[in-house]
C-alpha positions in Angstrom: 65.0 -38.9 -48.6 61.9 -39.1 -50.8 61.2 -42.6 -49.7 61.5 -41.7 -46.1 59.1 -38.8 -46.6 56.6 -41.0 -48.3 56.8 -43.5 -45.4 56.2 -40.7 -42.9 53.2 -39.4 -44.8 51.8 -42.9 -45.1 52.3 -43.6 -41.3 50.7 -40.2 -40.5 47.7 -40.9 -42.8 47.3 -44.4 -41.2 47.5 -42.9 -37.7 44.8 -40.3 -38.5 42.6 -43.0 -40.1 42.9 -45.3 -37.1 42.3 -42.4 -34.7 39.2 -41.3 -36.6 37.9 -44.9 -36.7 38.6 -45.4 -32.9 36.7 -42.1 -32.1 33.7 -43.2 -34.2 33.8 -46.6 -32.6 33.7 -45.1 -29.1 30.9 -42.7 -30.0 28.9 -45.6 -31.4 29.5 -47.9 -28.3 29.0 -45.2 -25.7 25.2 -45.0 -25.8 24.9 -48.7 -25.7 27.3 -48.9 -22.7 25.3 -46.2 -21.0 22.0 -48.1 -21.6 23.4 -51.3 -20.2 24.9 -49.5 -17.2 21.7 -47.7 -16.4 19.6 -51.0 -16.8 21.6 -52.6 -14.0 22.0 -49.5 -11.8 20.0 -49.6 -8.6 18.5 -46.2 -7.5 17.1 -45.5 -4.0 13.7 -44.3 -4.9 13.3 -43.1 -8.5 14.9 -43.9 -11.8 16.3 -40.5 -12.5 20.1 -40.3 -12.9 21.4 -37.3 -10.9 25.0 -38.4 -11.0 26.7 -40.8 -13.4 28.9 -42.4 -10.8 27.6 -41.5 -7.2 29.5 -42.6 -4.1 26.7 -45.0 -3.1 26.5 -46.7 -6.5 25.0 -50.1 -6.5 24.3 -52.6 -9.3 21.6 -55.3 -9.4 18.5 -56.6 -11.1 15.8 -54.5 -9.3 15.0 -52.7 -12.6 14.3 -56.0 -14.3 12.1 -57.1 -11.4 10.0 -53.9 -11.7 9.9 -54.4 -15.5 8.3 -57.8 -15.2 6.2 -57.2 -12.2 4.9 -53.6 -12.5 4.4 -53.5 -16.3 2.8 -55.6 -19.0 6.2 -56.2 -20.6 5.8 -59.9 -21.1 2.5 -59.4 -22.9 4.0 -56.7 -25.0 7.0 -58.9 -25.8 4.6 -61.7 -26.8 2.7 -59.4 -29.1 5.9 -58.3 -30.7 7.1 -61.8 -31.1 3.8 -62.9 -32.7 3.8 -60.0 -35.2 7.5 -60.4 -36.0 7.3 -64.1 -36.6 4.1 -64.0 -38.7 5.2 -61.0 -40.8 8.7 -62.5 -41.2 7.3 -65.8 -42.5 5.0 -64.0 -45.0 7.7 -61.5 -46.1 10.3 -64.2 -46.6 7.8 -66.3 -48.7 6.9 -63.2 -50.8 10.6 -62.2 -51.4 11.7 -65.7 -52.4 8.9 -66.3 -54.8 9.1 -62.8 -56.4 12.9 -63.0 -56.6 12.9 -66.4 -58.2 10.2 -65.4 -60.8 12.2 -62.3 -61.8 15.5 -64.2 -61.9 14.4 -67.3 -63.9 11.2 -66.5 -65.8 11.2 -64.3 -68.9 7.9 -62.5 -69.6 6.6 -59.2 -70.9 7.1 -56.1 -68.7 9.7 -58.0 -66.6 12.2 -55.2 -66.6 9.6 -52.4 -66.1 8.2 -54.3 -63.1 11.7 -54.7 -61.6 12.3 -51.0 -62.1 9.0 -50.0 -60.6 9.6 -52.2 -57.5 13.1 -50.9 -57.1 11.9 -47.3 -57.2 9.0 -47.9 -54.8 11.3 -49.6 -52.4 13.4 -46.4 -52.2 10.5 -44.5 -50.5 10.3 -44.7 -46.7 7.3 -46.7 -45.5 6.0 -43.9 -43.2 5.1 -41.9 -46.3 2.1 -44.2 -46.8 1.2 -44.2 -43.2 -2.0 -42.1 -43.4 -3.3 -43.9 -46.5 -2.6 -47.3 -44.9 -4.4 -46.2 -41.7 -7.6 -45.1 -43.6 -7.6 -48.3 -45.7 -7.3 -50.4 -42.5 -10.0 -48.3 -40.8 -12.4 -48.8 -43.8 -11.8 -52.6 -43.5 -12.3 -52.6 -39.7 -8.8 -53.8 -39.1 -7.4 -51.0 -37.0 -6.3 -51.8 -33.4 -5.4 -55.4 -34.2 -2.3 -57.4 -34.5 -3.5 -58.7 -37.9 -3.3 -55.2 -39.2 0.4 -54.9 -38.2 1.2 -58.3 -39.8 -0.5 -57.1 -43.1 1.3 -53.8 -43.0 4.8 -55.3 -42.4 4.5 -58.1 -44.9 2.5 -56.3 -47.6 5.5 -54.5 -49.0 7.9 -57.4 -48.6 8.4 -58.0 -52.3 9.9 -54.6 -52.7 13.2 -56.0 -51.2 13.7 -58.6 -53.9 17.0 -57.4 -55.4 19.5 -59.0 -53.0 17.6 -62.4 -53.2 17.3 -62.1 -56.9 21.1 -61.6 -57.2 21.6 -64.8 -55.3 19.3 -66.8 -57.5 21.2 -65.5 -60.5 24.3 -67.2 -59.3 22.6 -70.7 -59.3 23.4 -72.5 -62.6 20.4 -73.0 -64.8 21.7 -76.4 -65.9 20.4 -77.9 -62.6 16.9 -76.6 -63.3 17.0 -77.7 -66.9 18.0 -81.2 -65.9 15.2 -81.4 -63.4 12.6 -80.2 -66.0 13.9 -82.7 -68.5 13.2 -85.4 -65.9 9.6 -84.3 -65.6 9.7 -81.8 -62.7 7.4 -78.8 -62.8 8.5 -75.2 -62.1 7.1 -75.2 -58.5 8.9 -78.5 -57.7 12.1 -77.1 -59.1 11.7 -74.1 -56.8 10.8 -76.0 -53.6 13.0 -79.1 -54.1 16.1 -77.8 -55.8 16.5 -74.1 -55.5 15.5 -73.5 -51.9 17.8 -76.2 -50.4 20.7 -74.4 -52.2 19.5 -70.9 -50.9 20.1 -71.3 -47.2 22.3 -68.3 -46.9 19.9 -65.9 -48.6 17.0 -67.4 -46.7 18.7 -66.7 -43.4 19.5 -63.1 -44.6 15.9 -62.6 -45.7 14.5 -64.0 -42.4 16.8 -61.7 -40.3 16.0 -58.5 -42.2 12.3 -59.4 -42.3 12.2 -60.1 -38.5 14.2 -56.9 -37.4 11.8 -54.4 -39.1 8.6 -55.3 -37.2 10.6 -56.0 -34.0 12.0 -52.5 -33.9 9.2 -50.5 -35.5 7.4 -47.7 -33.6 5.7 -45.5 -36.2 3.1 -47.8 -37.6 2.2 -49.5 -34.4 1.8 -46.1 -32.7 -0.6 -45.2 -35.5 -2.6 -48.4 -35.7 -2.7 -49.7 -32.1 -4.5 -47.9 -29.2 -5.4 -50.9 -27.0 -2.8 -51.3 -24.2 -3.2 -55.0 -24.3 -2.0 -55.0 -28.0 1.0 -52.8 -27.5 4.4 -54.0 -28.9 7.5 -53.5 -26.7 8.5 -50.3 -28.5 5.1 -48.7 -28.0 4.6 -50.1 -24.5 7.9 -48.8 -23.2 7.3 -45.4 -24.8 3.8 -45.2 -23.2 5.2 -46.4 -19.9 7.9 -43.6 -19.7 5.4 -40.9 -20.9 2.3 -42.0 -19.1 2.3 -39.3 -16.4 4.2 -36.1 -15.7 6.9 -37.8 -13.5 6.9 -41.1 -15.3 10.2 -40.4 -17.1 12.0 -39.7 -13.8 10.5 -42.7 -12.1 10.7 -45.3 -14.9 13.9 -44.3 -16.8 16.0 -47.2 -15.5 13.1 -49.6 -16.0 12.9 -48.3 -19.6 16.6 -49.0 -20.0 16.1 -52.5 -18.6 13.3 -53.2 -21.2 15.5 -51.8 -24.0 18.3 -54.1 -22.9 16.1 -57.2 -23.0 14.7 -56.2 -26.5 18.2 -55.5 -27.8 19.7 -58.6 -26.3 17.2 -60.9 -28.0 17.8 -59.4 -31.5 21.6 -59.3 -31.0 21.6 -63.0 -29.9 19.5 -63.9 -33.0 21.8 -61.9 -35.3 25.1 -63.3 -33.8 23.9 -66.9 -34.0 23.2 -66.5 -37.8 25.9 -64.0 -38.6 27.8 -66.4 -40.8 24.9 -67.1 -43.1 23.9 -63.4 -43.1 27.3 -62.3 -44.4 27.3 -65.1 -47.0 23.8 -64.2 -48.2 24.7 -60.6 -48.7 28.0 -61.3 -50.5 26.4 -64.0 -52.6 23.5 -61.8 -53.6 25.7 -58.8 -54.5 26.0 -59.5 -58.2 24.6 -57.9 -61.3 21.4 -59.6 -62.4 
């Protein structure tokens, strides 16, 4: 009787757990499904959604046609791609070098520096937004894509801990053997360590690329020239340009969001295996 009761309790607990997870999954997918549906939905005159499933419902690519013909979406997308690629390259380089130095080299103040970087990395970036803006203004760099690249890549080294954990798993014997053969520390880093660090490099590239790709706060603060908008700021300005812009451009906004999301999802899915391997390999105590 006791065994049967335990089995019933276990099954009930499992059922409640799966029901909760299924509910959360539906709630998570529902906004994405609505965005995709709205992006392909054809409306007679305006983009406003008066009824979710009207009797004259039609699906098509007219919203995408308006997106590419009536807006500067391609230019905004190019600006976003330029900023994301440049800041991703700089951030990845900073993180790899800082992580390797903190993992392999032993010097004074090493642990205090690690603790300070870890604490600073816990603060949201927008807390420094006003100070960063006035610094860029004093240097004459506001309203430029270079300013965005500097902002996104400037704090890259604060995310060193995952990468450092990966470097801690690489045996030191390989480096010691190379040094005994006459290799310098930079050669060891570029020729021996980096070829072994492909998973963590992919992980670092993905995380460094996603942040500027999706950011809105800093670009809205620094950029005012319409030709220099990124997609996040451009779509926001498009849908809020005039009083009725939201009603007229809502479906076009969803089409733009679909394109932006599809690009980053495709990039992530194509490198998912290396991403997971990099996270799990770097999750060690260092």
